[in-house]
N, C-alpha and C positions, 0 to 999 in steps of 0.2 A: 528479352527484358531481364535486367540484372537487379535482384532485390538484395539490398545491403541490410543485414541485421546487426544491431548494436549488441556487443557482448556485455552481459551483465557482470559487473565488477566484483561480485561476491558469490560464494559457493555454499550450497547446503552442507551442513555437518562440519563446516570449518569454524574455527575459533578466531575471534577478533577482539581488540580493545576499542571501546566506543566512548565518546563523550556525549552525554545526554543533554539536549538543549531545549526540549519541549515536552508537552503532554498531549497524547492523542485523545481521540473521542471517547474511548473507554477507560481512560486513566493510565494507559501504558506510556512509558517513556519513549521519546523520539530522538534518535541519533542518526548519524550518517557515517557510512563506510565507503571510502573512495567516492564520495559525493552521491551515494545511493542511500535512500531512506530505509531505516530499520526501526521497527517497533519492539520494545522490550518491556514486558510487564514487570511491575514492582521496582521500577527505576524512576528517578525524578530528575528534573533539570539540575545540573551541577554535579551529578554522579559521574565518576569515571569507572567503567565496568568492563569485565570480560564476559563475552556472550558467545553462545553457540547458535549458529544460524539453523533454524528448524524448518523454515518454509521460505521459498523465493518466488515472488510474483514478477510481473513484467516491469513494474516501476517501484516496488517496495518489497521488504522482507520482514519476517518475524524472527525474533531471537529469544533464546532462553537465558536468563541471568545465571551465570556461573559463579562470578565472584565480584564483589564490590572492591575495586582497587583503591578508590578514594571517594568517600561518601560526600554528598552535598551537605552544605551547612544547614539546609532545611530538612534533612532527614531525621526522623524520630523513630522510636520503637513503637510498633502498633500495640494498641491496648488489648486487642482481641487475639486469642490463641489460635483461632482458625482463620485469621485474616487472609492468608495466602491460599486457602482452600475455598472459602465461601465467596460468592459473587456479589454479596450485598454491599460491601464497601470497596472503594478503589483507592482512597487517598489517606488511609490511616497512618501510612509511613511518612506523611508530609506534615510539617508543623502547620498550625491552623492559620497563621498570618499568610503563609505561602499558599495554602488552599484558597483563601479569599482572593489573592492576587491572580491565581490560575483561573478562577471562575470569571473574574473581570476580563481577563485576556481572552477567554473562550468566547465571551459575548462580542468583544471588539473584533476578533478574527472572523466570526460569523457575519457580522455586519459588513465588514470590508470585503470578504471573499465571496459571499453569497449575495448580499444585498447591494454591493458596490456603493456602500454608504460610508463616507470618511469624515463627515462634518457634524456628527451627532455627539453630544456630551454623554459619556458613559461614566457614571459615578463609581467610586470604590464600592465593593460588595459589602453590604451590611451583614455582619456576622452575629454569632450568639455568644453570650457569656458562658453558658454551660452547653457543651457540644455533644453530650451523651444523653441517652434516655429521652430523646425528644419526640419520638414517633407515637402517635395515638392509634395507629392501625398497623396490624401485622397479618401477613398471609403466609402460613407455614405449609408447604407441601408435605404430604405423608407418603411414605413408601417402605420398601423392604430392602435392607442391605444385602447385596448379592453374596457376600462372603460369610457374614455371620447369621444371615436369615432373621435378623432382628429388625424391629420396626424403627425407622428413622423419621423424625419430625424436625425439620430445620429449614435450610435454604438451599437453593440450587447452586452448584459450583459454577464459576464464571464460564459463560458460553457453553453450558450444557444443562441437562435436566437430571444430572446425578445429584441426589440429595445429601447434603452434608448435615449430619446429626448435630443438634445444637443444645447446649446446656444453658447458655446465656448469650444474649445479644446486646451489645453496648449502645446501640442506637434505638432499639425498641424499648418501650416502657417495661420496667422490671416486673410488672405484674405477670407478664408472659412467662417469666422464669418460674413462677409458681404454678400457673395453670397447665402449661404444656406437659410437664412430667406426669401429672395426674391423669391427663387424657391418654398418654402413652401406656401407663399402668392399666388403665381401664381396657384398652385394646388388647393388651397382652393377657390380662386375667380372663377375659371372656372370649378370646380368640376372634376378635373383630378384625377382619381383613383390611389391608391397605390396598389402595388402588394401584394398578400396574398400567402405565401408559402404553406399553407395547401390546398388551393383550386386551386392554379395555375391561379387565375383570378386577375384582376387589371393591370394597365398599367405601372406605374413608379416603377422600381425595386431598382435602385441605382442612386445616384449622385456621379460622379467621377471627381475629379479635379486634374490638374497638374499645377505647377508653376515653371517657370524658375527663379531661385534665382538671377542669374547674369544678366538676360535680363529684368526681370519684366513682362514676357509674361505669360498669363493665358489661360488655356484650361478648358472648362466645358463639360463634357460628361454626357448625360442623357441616362441611360440604360433602355430601354423600352421593355415591353412584347408585342410587336407588331410593325408593319411597319409604322403606322401613329400616329402622336402626334397631338391631337386637340389644337387649339389656340397656335400653335408653334410660329407664328409671334409675338404674345403678349409676349411670353417667351423671344424671341430674343430681342425685344424692351426693356423689363425690364432689362435684363442682360447688354445690351449695355449702358443703361442710368446710370449704377452704377458708381459713381466717386470714384475710388480707387487710392489713392496717391501712386505714384511710380510703379504702376502696370497697365498693359493694357490688356484688353480682346482681344485675337487674334483668338480664335477658339471655336465654339460651335458645338458639335458632337452629333448625335444620334447613340447609339449602340443598335443593335437589338438582344435580347436574349429571345426566346420564349420557351426554354427548361425548363423542371422541374428539375432544378439542383441547386446546391449551388455555381457553378462557376459563377463569377460575370459578366464577359464580354462574349457576343456572338461573332461570327466570322465576322459579317457585320457591317460596319460603314457608316453613311451618314453625310455629312457636312451640317449643317443647316445654318451656317454663318461663314465667315472667312476662314482660312486655315485649312488643315487637320493635322497640326503639330505646335508645338512651338519649340523654341530653348533655349538652356542653354549651359554653358561652365564649364568645370572642368580643372583648370590650363589653358594651352594655347589652349586646344582642344575644339571646338564648336560642339554641337550635335543637330540634328533634332530629336524631340521626338513625336511619334504618339501615339494614344490611346493604342495600343497594345504593345508598346515598353517596354522592361525591362530596367529600369533606376534606379540606387540606390536612395533611398528616402531621404538620408541625404547628400546634396552636399558638405558640409564642411568636414565631415569625409570621404566621398568618395575620396576626393583628398589626404587625409592622407593615406588611405588604398592603393590607387593605387601607391603612391610614395613608400610605403613599398614593394609592389609587384615588382616595377621597381628596387628597391635596391636589393631585394632577387634574381632577375633574373640576376643581375650582368652583363649586356650587355656591350660589347665593340665595337659593330658595325659590327661584322662579323657573327653573329648568325642567324639561322633560328628558329623562335619561333612559336609553335602551341598554339593558344588561344581557348580553348574548352568551350562551352556554352558561346559564345562571345556576345550574345544579339545584341545590335545596334553598337557594336564595341567600347565600352567605354574603356576597358582595351587594346584592340588591337591597337587602335590609340595612346594610351600612350606608349605602347611598341615599336611601329613603329618609335618613335622619336630616339630610341637608337639601334634598331636591323637592320640587313641587310634585312630580309624578315619576315613578319608575316602572318600566315595562320589562319583565324578565322573560326570556325564551329558553327552553330546554327541551331536548328530544326524548328524555326518559320520563315516562308517566309517573313513576313512583317519586322521582325527584320533585316534579311539579306539585304533586299532592303534599309532599313534605314542606315545600316552599310556602304553599298556602297556609298550612298549619302553623308554620313558623311566624308568618306575618300576623296571624290571629293571636298567637301566644305572646307576641311582643307588642300587641295593640298598635300595629302599623297598618294604616288604611289607605296610604297613598301609593300602593304598589299593586300591580296586577301581573299574572303569570300566564303564559301561553305555551301549549304543548306543540312540539314539532321541531324540525330541523331549522336552524336560524336562517340558512340560505333560502328556505322556502317561506317561512313565516314573515320575515322582515319585508321582502318585496310586496307581500299581500297587505301588510299594515301600511306600507308606504302608499300603495295605490288607494287605500281607504282614507288617505288624508292624514295619517299619523306622521309626525315629524319629531326628530330628536335633536336637542341642542348638544348633547354629549352622548357618545356611544362607548360603552365599556365592553370589551371582549376578553374572555378567559377560555380559549379553546383547548382541546386536547393536544397531545404532542404533534399531531399531523397539521396543526394550524388551522387557519380559516379557509373556507371554500372561496374561490375567486369570485363566484357569483355573489356571495355576501359582500365582499369588498367592493364590488362594482356598485351594488345597491347603496352601500354607505356613502360612496363617492357621489352617486347620483343625488342623494338626499342633501348634499352640500353641508354635512354636519360640520360644525365649527371645530369640534375637538373630539379626539379619539384617545381612550386610555386602553392600552393593550397589555394584559397580563399574560405572561407566557412561561411555559416550563421547558421550552425547547428553543435555544438561540438560533438554530438553523432555520426552522420554519418562521420564526419571528422575522429574521432577516429577509427571507423570501417575501413575506407579506408586506413588510415595510417598503420593499422595492416596488411592489405593485401599487401601494398607496402613494408613494412619491411620484410615480409616473402618472397618477390620476389627480395630481394637484395638492398633495399633502406633504408636510415636512415633519420628520421625526426630530424633536427638539432635545429630548434627554431620555436616557435609559438608566434605571436604578436596579442593579442586581441585588437580590436578597438571597442569603444562604439558608434555604429551607431544608437542605439535606447535607449537614456537615459529614465529612469523611467520605462522601461520594463525589462523583464528577458532575452531578446534576446541579443546575442553578435556575432559580426563578427570577424573572425580571418584570418590571413595570415600566412601560414606555408612554411618554406624552407625545402625541401627534396632533398638529394643528393644520387647519386649511390655509394654504398660501393666499395672500392677498391677490 
């Protein structure tokens, strides 16, 4: 038997000139050399570049940008000095109009390639007027620089767990630029150790902050590899003494995480000072937010997204709505303003407790919340005679469980509103629903994460006649 192997047309460590024509999953430019695909970080469509091939696979290669021969008309100077080191942003070198176009195309490509869906209306991506300082939550890993032996608090470099020390981050709220240096000085002054992922030793793993944009309330969470924090009163005094205009510190929390894991938060929280929550509002609805709460990171665009979900739901006041993966009830309470009854389902106990408190705080009594996995709770509710006119789903990046989609289809729900943070799993789930008698009518991308490759979408899906 003769096996014929096709020779790969490019070689490692060789230099080539490449025209970049697309954007990859992680924001890298995509080009072709002798009809062979190559991914090149920090390039964008329209660039003509010189690259060095650093890795060759069976069907694609990775290259290192050596020189920009001719820049794309859409290329701009990144606003951040550590853009090419930090993995937080991927598209700062792309003008914002082009970023929005790229995100729309990312949704279309996923629908066509993964979902085999070609006949759905995908709207232009809704962008932001101000594309910086939009995040209300930040998670900063803490470590020790191997060369200087100094404490680093910042973000991971792209595709690694090497911490890039940060003085400012242009997509995080600027309150972090004030608090983080003081926490670093406290660690250095009192010899508080930083966590080491390789050894599992060291105390401080992450600094985690939440900010209420509408209220000005700030929460600081210290994620510790242990139950005791030395010199914690000094930390409290330092943080309380910070004068931040228009913002007030309301909560200092210790989160305990002693597991050898990449998961940031442990399951136990201790209040070191203040309350165990902060508040924020989206539209007319106010929310209590605890350290474990899922709450969208961009409050400006969240209101845009939820209004689209409400529009797609088309509620007239007589409907029962199931809100699955409901978190702390953010979408549930929005829907309850127009629905007869809303049933929220969430697997995290703390989130359900927060959701119930949020309903009481807003004097909303036509909503109820159930604890458990949506794919387990909804079949039970269905067997008990509960029926929904509209189902809203807002799953994590892995998308919906197929068992849940099967139950929704069995219920013969007239309308589904699917909020997604991952076009790939959205496309997969839409294919499943289309095969079960549903039709995706329109998809609205919303730019929740400017300067990154991520995009949020809201989709309207109806039952076929």
